[in-house]
C-alpha positions in Angstrom: -16.9 32.6 -51.1 -15.3 29.1 -51.9 -14.1 28.8 -48.3 -18.0 28.8 -47.1 -18.8 26.0 -49.3 -16.0 23.9 -47.7 -17.4 21.0 -45.5 -15.2 19.1 -42.8 -14.7 15.4 -44.2 -14.0 14.6 -40.4 -16.6 13.2 -37.9 -16.2 13.5 -33.9 -14.9 10.6 -32.5 -17.7 9.1 -30.2 -17.2 8.4 -26.3 -16.7 4.5 -26.9 -14.0 5.3 -29.6 -12.3 8.1 -27.8 -11.8 5.5 -24.9 -10.4 2.9 -27.1 -7.9 5.1 -29.1 -5.8 6.5 -25.8 -2.5 5.1 -26.4 -1.4 2.5 -24.2 0.8 3.3 -20.9 4.1 2.0 -21.6 6.0 1.4 -18.1 9.6 0.6 -17.8 11.6 0.1 -14.2 15.3 0.6 -14.3 17.5 -1.6 -12.4 17.8 1.4 -9.9 14.1 1.1 -9.0 13.1 4.2 -11.3 9.8 3.9 -12.9 9.9 5.3 -16.5 6.2 6.2 -17.9 5.2 7.6 -21.2 2.1 7.9 -23.3 3.0 8.8 -27.1 1.0 11.0 -29.2 1.8 13.3 -32.3 1.6 16.4 -30.2 4.6 18.7 -31.2 5.3 19.3 -27.5 5.7 17.0 -24.6 5.3 17.4 -20.7 7.9 15.9 -19.1 8.1 15.5 -14.8 9.1 13.3 -11.6 6.6 12.7 -9.2 8.1 12.0 -6.0 6.8 10.2 -2.9 7.8 12.8 -0.6 5.8 15.8 1.3 4.7 17.0 4.9 3.3 13.6 5.7 7.1 12.6 5.4 8.2 15.2 8.0 7.8 15.4 11.8 7.1 18.7 13.9 10.7 20.0 13.7 11.2 19.7 9.8 7.7 20.1 8.3 7.9 22.6 5.6 11.0 21.0 4.6 9.7 20.1 1.2 8.2 23.1 0.6 11.1 25.1 1.1 13.0 22.5 -1.4 10.7 23.2 -4.1 11.5 26.6 -3.9 15.0 26.0 -3.9 15.3 23.5 -6.6 15.4 26.0 -9.2 17.8 28.4 -7.9 21.0 26.5 -9.4 22.2 23.2 -9.5 26.4 22.2 -9.5 26.3 22.1 -12.9 24.2 25.0 -13.7 25.0 27.5 -10.9 22.9 30.8 -9.9 20.9 31.8 -12.8 22.1 29.4 -15.0 19.4 26.7 -14.9 16.4 29.2 -15.5 18.2 30.5 -18.4 18.7 27.0 -20.0 14.9 26.3 -19.8 14.0 29.7 -21.1 16.4 29.1 -24.1 14.5 26.3 -24.9 11.1 28.0 -24.7 10.0 25.1 -21.9 8.0 26.1 -19.0 9.2 24.6 -15.4 6.9 24.4 -12.5 6.8 22.3 -9.5 4.3 21.5 -6.6 4.3 20.0 -3.1 1.3 18.2 -1.3 0.7 16.2 1.6 1.9 12.8 -0.1 4.0 14.0 -3.3 6.2 16.0 -4.9 6.7 17.0 -8.4 8.6 19.0 -10.6 7.8 19.4 -14.6 8.8 20.8 -17.9 6.9 21.5 -21.0 8.6 22.1 -23.6 9.1 20.9 -27.6 9.2 16.9 -28.3 12.4 17.2 -30.1 14.2 18.8 -26.4 12.7 16.0 -24.4 16.3 14.8 -23.6 17.1 17.8 -22.5 14.1 17.9 -20.4 15.0 14.8 -18.7 18.9 16.2 -18.5 17.6 19.1 -16.7 15.5 17.5 -14.3 17.8 14.8 -13.1 20.3 18.0 -12.8 17.3 19.6 -10.0 16.9 16.6 -8.2 20.8 15.3 -7.9 23.0 18.3 -7.7 20.5 21.0 -6.3 23.3 23.5 -4.4 21.4 25.2 -1.4 23.4 27.9 -1.2 23.0 29.8 2.1 22.8 33.1 0.3 19.6 31.8 -1.8 18.0 30.0 1.2 18.1 33.3 3.2 16.4 35.1 0.2 13.8 32.4 -0.3 13.4 32.4 3.5 11.9 35.9 3.2 9.8 35.0 -0.2 8.2 32.2 1.9 7.4 34.1 4.8 5.8 36.4 2.7 3.8 33.8 0.9 2.8 32.4 4.5 1.3 35.3 5.5 -0.5 35.7 1.8 -2.0 32.2 2.2 -3.5 33.4 5.7 -6.0 35.7 3.8 -6.9 32.7 1.5 -9.6 31.4 3.9 -10.8 28.2 2.0 -7.0 27.2 2.2 -7.0 28.2 6.0 -10.3 26.1 6.4 -9.1 22.8 5.0 -5.7 23.2 7.2 -7.6 23.4 10.1 -9.7 20.4 8.9 -6.9 18.2 8.3 -5.4 19.2 12.1 -8.5 18.2 13.6 -9.5 15.1 11.7 -5.7 13.8 12.0 -4.8 15.5 15.1 -1.3 14.3 16.9 -0.3 12.6 13.4 1.5 13.8 10.2 -1.4 14.4 7.8 -2.3 17.0 10.6 0.8 19.0 8.9 0.3 21.8 6.7 2.1 21.3 3.5 3.9 24.8 3.6 4.8 24.3 7.3 4.8 26.7 10.4 6.5 30.2 10.4 8.7 29.3 13.2 10.0 25.8 11.3 10.8 28.3 7.9 12.6 30.5 10.1 14.8 27.9 11.5 15.4 25.4 8.9 19.1 25.2 7.8 20.9 23.9 4.7 21.6 20.5 6.4 17.8 19.9 7.1 17.3 20.5 3.3 20.0 18.2 2.4 19.2 15.7 4.6 15.3 15.8 3.0 17.0 15.4 -0.4 19.1 12.3 0.8 16.5 10.4 2.7 13.4 10.8 -0.1 15.0 11.8 -3.5 15.7 7.8 -4.0 15.2 6.2 -7.5 12.4 3.6 -6.0 10.3 6.6 -4.6 10.1 8.4 -8.1 8.4 8.3 -11.1 9.7 9.8 -14.4 6.7 10.5 -16.5 6.3 11.8 -20.2 3.4 12.7 -22.4 3.3 13.9 -26.2 5.0 13.8 -29.0 8.0 11.5 -27.7 9.6 7.9 -28.0 9.7 5.8 -24.7 12.6 4.2 -25.7 14.3 7.6 -26.2 12.6 8.1 -23.0 14.3 5.0 -21.1 17.6 6.2 -22.7 17.7 9.5 -21.4 16.8 8.5 -18.0 19.4 5.8 -17.8 22.1 8.1 -19.0 21.0 11.0 -16.4 19.4 9.1 -13.5 22.7 7.4 -12.3 24.0 9.6 -9.3 24.9 8.4 -6.1 21.4 8.7 -4.8 19.7 6.7 -7.5 22.4 3.8 -7.6 20.8 2.2 -4.9 17.6 -0.2 -5.5 16.9 0.1 -1.3 14.1 2.8 0.2 15.4 3.9 3.7 12.1 5.4 4.5 10.0 3.3 6.7 6.6 2.7 6.2 3.7 5.3 6.9 2.4 5.4 9.9 -1.3 4.8 10.2 -3.3 8.4 10.5 -6.1 7.9 12.7 -9.5 9.9 12.0 -10.8 11.6 15.0 -14.7 13.2 15.1 -13.6 16.7 16.3 -13.5 20.3 15.4 -11.9 23.5 15.1 -13.5 27.2 15.5 -11.4 30.3 14.5 -14.3 32.9 15.4 -13.4 36.3 13.9 -16.3 38.6 13.5 -14.4 41.1 11.5 -14.7 39.0 8.3 -17.4 39.1 6.2 -18.2 35.5 5.4 -17.9 31.9 7.4 -16.3 29.1 5.5 -17.4 25.9 6.8 -16.0 22.3 6.1 -17.3 19.1 7.3 -16.1 15.5 6.6 -16.1 12.1 7.3 -13.4 9.5 7.2 -13.1 8.7 3.4 -11.0 5.8 1.7 -7.6 5.5 0.7 -6.3 6.2 -3.0 -6.7 2.4 -3.9 -10.2 1.5 -2.1 -13.2 1.1 -5.0 -15.5 2.6 -2.7 -13.9 6.1 -4.3 -15.9 5.7 -7.5 -19.0 5.3 -5.6 -18.4 8.2 -3.5 -17.5 10.2 -6.6 -20.8 9.4 -8.0 -22.4 10.7 -4.7 -20.6 14.2 -4.9 -21.6 14.8 -8.2 -25.5 14.2 -7.0 -24.7 16.9 -4.5 -23.1 19.1 -7.0 -21.6 22.1 -6.5 -22.7 25.6 -6.8 -21.5 29.4 -6.8 -23.5 32.4 -7.2 -22.2 33.6 -10.6 -23.4 30.3 -11.9 -26.8 30.4 -14.2 -29.7 28.1 -13.8 -31.2 29.2 -10.7 -33.7 27.4 -9.1 -33.9 24.9 -12.2 -30.4 23.4 -11.3 -30.2 19.8 -10.9 -28.7 19.5 -7.9 -31.5 19.7 -5.0 -28.9 21.7 -2.8 -27.8 23.8 -5.6 -31.7 24.9 -6.0 -32.7 25.3 -2.2 -29.1 27.6 -2.1 -30.9 29.5 -4.8 -34.5 29.5 -3.7 -33.4 30.6 0.1 -30.3 32.7 -0.7 -28.3 30.0 1.9 -24.8 30.2 0.6 -22.5 32.2 -1.6 -20.7 28.7 -2.8 -20.8 25.2 -1.7 -18.3 22.1 -2.8 -18.6 18.4 -2.2 -15.0 17.2 -2.0 -13.0 13.5 -1.9 -9.4 13.6 -0.8 -7.8 10.5 -0.5 -4.6 9.7 0.8 -2.6 6.3 0.7 -4.8 4.8 3.8 -7.2 7.6 4.8 -9.1 10.4 3.0 -11.7 13.2 3.7 -15.1 13.1 2.3 -17.1 16.1 3.1 -18.3 19.6 1.6 -17.2 23.1 2.3 -19.6 26.1 2.1 -19.2 29.8 2.4 -22.2 31.7 3.7 -23.7 34.9 5.3 -23.2 34.5 9.5 -27.0 34.4 9.5 -27.8 31.6 7.2 -25.4 29.5 8.8 -27.9 26.9 10.5 -30.1 26.7 7.8 -26.8 25.8 5.2 -25.4 23.3 7.5 -29.0 21.7 7.9 -30.1 21.7 4.1 -26.5 20.1 3.3 -26.6 17.4 6.3 -30.1 16.1 5.1 -28.6 16.1 1.3 -26.4 13.4 2.9 -28.9 11.3 4.8 -31.2 11.5 1.7 -27.8 9.9 -0.3 -28.0 7.1 2.5 -31.5 6.6 2.2 -33.3 7.5 -1.0 -30.9 8.2 -3.3 -32.6 7.7 -7.0 -31.5 6.2 -10.5 -32.2 9.2 -12.2 -29.7 10.9 -9.9 -27.4 8.2 -10.4 -27.4 8.4 -14.0 -27.2 12.1 -14.3 -24.3 11.8 -11.6 -22.7 9.1 -14.1 -22.5 11.2 -17.4 -21.0 14.0 -15.3 -18.2 11.9 -14.2 -17.7 10.5 -17.5 -17.4 14.1 -19.0 -14.9 14.9 -16.0 -12.6 11.9 -17.3 -12.4 12.5 -20.7 -11.3 16.1 -19.8 -7.9 14.4 -18.5 -6.8 13.9 -22.2 -6.7 18.0 -22.5 -3.1 19.1 -22.9 0.5 16.8 -22.2 0.6 18.3 -18.8 -2.5 17.1 -17.6 -2.3 13.7 -19.0 1.7 13.3 -17.8 0.4 14.2 -14.1 -2.2 11.7 -14.4 0.6 9.2 -15.3 3.0 10.1 -12.4 0.1 10.4 -9.6 -1.4 6.8 -10.8 2.1 5.2 -10.9 2.7 6.6 -7.3 -1.1 5.9 -5.7 -2.0 2.9 -7.5 1.3 1.2 -8.9 -0.1 1.6 -12.3 -2.1 3.8 -14.9 -5.9 2.6 -14.4 -7.0 2.9 -18.3 -10.0 5.1 -19.1 -11.8 2.6 -20.4 -11.4 0.3 -16.5 -12.6 3.7 -14.7 -15.7 4.0 -17.2 -16.3 0.5 -16.4 -16.2 0.9 -13.0 -18.8 4.1 -13.1 -21.3 1.8 -15.4 -21.5 -0.5 -12.5 -22.7 1.9 -10.1 -26.3 2.0 -9.2 -28.6 3.7 -6.8 -28.5 0.7 -4.3 -24.6 1.0 -4.4 -24.7 5.0 -3.5 -27.1 4.3 -0.6 -24.8 1.5 0.9 -21.5 3.1 0.6 -22.8 6.3 1.7 -24.6 4.4 4.9 -21.1 3.2 5.1 -19.0 6.0 5.3 -21.6 8.8 6.5 -24.5 7.4 8.4 -24.2 7.7 12.1 -20.3 8.7 11.8 -18.9 11.8 14.1 -17.4 14.4 11.7 -14.6 16.5 11.9 -15.6 20.3 11.6 -13.5 23.6 10.9 -15.2 26.6 11.0 -13.3 30.1 10.5 -14.7 33.8 10.4 -18.0 35.0 11.8 -19.8 31.5 13.0 -21.4 32.7 16.2 -24.5 31.2 14.7 -22.8 27.7 14.3 -25.0 24.8 16.1 -23.1 23.3 19.0 -20.8 20.3 18.1 -23.4 17.4 19.6 -26.3 18.9 17.8 -24.5 18.6 14.2 -23.3 15.3 15.4 -26.9 14.6 15.9 -27.6 15.4 12.3 -25.8 12.6 10.9 -28.5 9.9 11.0 -32.5 9.8 11.1 -34.9 8.8 13.8 -37.3 6.9 11.8 -40.2 5.0 13.2 
């Protein structure tokens, strides 16, 4: 009974207080060019990770898939911790080790108790500097990767976006899939992976990021102690600058009438990471909204496209996207629908795009900005998300942009800006289209292209 009478003494922090009270991101650049960045908090755990400027965009047709293969091999032992000794040492800490590869970056990170931060830095340095790449382990992982590729072929959303990159950036490095081709995985050798490591795993191309109950001074000391291998002694970066990946308005259609649903992705060229137009385009995407048949709300949803999808049963789901790279991007939408709804869904989605360009309202922008603010503050949940935010920001922007600055950029957006920026990127532009499944009813490309503008008298 006494417990029921207790009242909480603490008040919830306001949105403004939350933005102002975020710890400062401290950044130190070592003599060898390694960037060390951290955000200190009172968390009992921490996440420490390496974010590396390497991915499928840095591969050619013959080596495509090397980075993904290397990600698999990274956890299979080092010169100092052969075989399963590496995994056992991670498990002995009660830590969680993970990694991923994308088109422009590779990451390895460990979530552990804050007191084990120095050991986490040591393990990460061993992983990237002393990976053994044993032939027996390579053959074992080769089979695992080939099986993964088969499973990925059944994930139609991923297949559709790979096709979208292939047609939008045809003939360039961004057309490569992250995982590589089956033929490449079968023939990649130990020498290929070793060359990939020697070329890309250099100190100036890396960010050592950490978040949680750690000290920046101790993090820098650990980095100086462990990131001292031969590949980290040179300040130079031997990788040439990325070639410009030109966007092409075109399409790929993979018709398969045996599949129950059609997957369609349509995109125009968007801006690169550092372009301020990204904030406006993200507001535009928030206006369009997203929808899935499992959502509640029905016809009462604030998104006009979602309300139409519910009322006329246009699709099973749709979602806009704004995928950015160093110098370009893909701004578009993806939807999944029944074969006979293709024409209607495409018409309604493109009409929403035209409406963004011509008649966006202040009330829609206000709602979208609040949605973005909520998504932005959600980045504070957990040390892993904060650590990834730090690492990615330093690779993409050269600094970590504070949430207070993001909030100011969002606040500056108005309906006129949305109309102007959307007109710049969408209106009368040639789109890239990827379609998979029973797509017989999908209109001819020229018809879809003609819906990218309105004839107004």
